[in-house]
C-alpha positions as CSV (number, residue, x, y, z in Angstrom):
1,M,0.2,-0.1,-0.3
2,D,1.4,3.1,-0.4
3,K,1.7,6.0,1.9
4,P,-0.6,8.5,1.9
5,K,0.5,11.8,0.9
6,M,0.6,15.1,3.7
7,D,1.2,18.6,3.4
8,P,4.6,19.2,4.2
9,V,3.8,21.4,6.9
10,Y,1.7,18.9,9.0
11,A,4.6,16.4,8.1
12,A,7.0,18.6,9.9
13,T,9.0,17.3,13.2
14,Y,9.9,19.4,16.3
15,E,12.8,19.3,15.8
16,E,12.1,20.8,12.2
17,L,10.2,23.5,13.6
18,F,12.7,24.7,15.8
19,E,16.7,23.8,15.7
20,K,16.5,23.9,11.7
21,R,14.2,27.5,10.7
22,Q,13.9,30.8,12.3
23,Y,10.5,31.9,12.0
24,L,6.9,30.5,12.8
25,R,3.9,30.9,11.0
26,A,-0.2,30.8,11.5
27,T,0.3,27.0,10.2
28,D,3.4,26.1,12.1
29,I,0.9,27.1,15.7
30,M,-2.1,25.5,14.3
31,R,0.2,21.7,13.9
32,L,1.2,22.2,17.2
33,F,-1.4,23.0,19.2
34,D,-4.2,21.0,17.7
35,V,-6.3,24.8,16.7
36,G,-7.3,26.1,13.0
37,R,-6.6,29.5,11.6
38,T,-8.0,31.2,14.1
39,K,-6.6,30.3,17.0
40,A,-3.8,30.3,16.0
41,S,-4.0,33.7,14.9
42,E,-4.5,34.5,18.1
43,I,-2.1,32.1,20.1
44,I,0.8,34.6,18.1
45,K,-0.9,37.9,18.7
46,S,-0.6,36.6,22.3
47,I,3.4,35.9,21.4
48,K,4.3,39.0,20.8
49,L,2.6,40.5,23.0
50,V,5.7,38.9,25.1
51,S,8.5,39.5,22.7
52,D,9.2,39.7,19.0
53,I,12.5,40.4,18.5
54,A,12.0,40.7,14.2
55,H,8.5,42.4,13.9
56,V,7.3,40.6,10.9
57,K,3.8,40.1,10.5
58,G,1.9,36.8,10.6
59,R,5.1,35.2,12.0
60,V,7.4,34.6,15.5
61,T,10.9,33.5,16.1
62,V,11.6,30.3,17.7
63,S,12.9,32.3,20.0
64,D,9.5,34.2,20.6
65,Y,7.5,31.0,20.8
66,V,10.3,29.7,23.5
67,A,9.8,32.8,25.7
68,W,6.2,33.0,25.2
69,Y,6.1,29.3,26.1
70,N,8.4,29.8,29.3
71,R,6.6,32.8,31.0
72,Y,2.6,32.1,30.6
73,L,1.9,28.4,30.3
74,P,1.0,26.7,33.1
75,P,4.1,23.5,34.1
76,A,1.3,20.9,34.1
77,A,0.8,22.3,30.1
78,R,4.9,22.1,29.3
79,G,4.3,18.1,29.3
């Protein structure tokens, strides 16, 4: 049986997202949190309130994400 073709964004691994990329887009956030585009946009806005190093519309740096994650998510939600 053939392997199903996956969208490259959704086929990305944690390593690809956090070690090889400089920016996270809404589609990356959608995959990380298993949410829709609207919620992903809200998460990006929330991240930008904490840190917005590059000032790129619709994207956050991995460093921005890590700063937000460590500051706002309770330890139980971090895994």
